[in-house]
C-alpha positions, -999 to +999 in steps of 0.1 A: -410-663+790-441-665+768-438-650+734-466-643+710-452-629+678-467-598+660-492-606+633-483-602+596-505-571+597-485-557+626-453-562+607-467-547+575-480-517+594-445-511+609-430-513+574-455-487+562-450-465+592-412-465+588-415-460+550-390-488+546-387-513+517-390-550+522-352-553+518-347-527+546-371-545+569-355-579+562-321-564+571-335-551+604-349-586+612-317-604+601-335-623+574-335-625+537-362-606+517-380-639+509-383-647+546-396-612+553-423-618+528-432-650+545-438-631+578-460-605+561-481-622+536-494-653+519-522-676+528-504-688+560-479-662+571-450-676+592-445-663+628-414-642+633-391-659+658-382-639+690-345-634+681-354-618+648-380-595+663-355-586+691-329-577+665-354-556+646-365-538+677-330-533+690-319-519+656-347-493+658-343-484+694-306-485+703-281-458+693-253-466+669-230-465+699-251-490+718-252-513+688-214-510+685-210-519+721-232-550+717-212-561+686-180-556+706-194-579+733-204-605+707-168-603+694-154-607+729-175-638+732-159-652+701-179-640+671-164-626+640-185-598+626-181-580+593-192-544+601-190-532+564-228-534+559-249-519+586-286-527+590 
């Protein structure tokens, strides 16, 4: 699979379209706020890795029930997940 990440402008445009804060976008992408800023600005923005973009897109597209089913599968595989803070 070839993966070309979205540009920093693409990510910033999504943030504006959603009306989200940087903290909210960072949570969707499973990164800290500082990392989110590295993807959206600076002289040399970093590329967002595929897993982070996948998590962001899945969080926006899947229903809460679908996300719960995925988390349950992850736990069945052996992960421990604290569900107290939802993205």
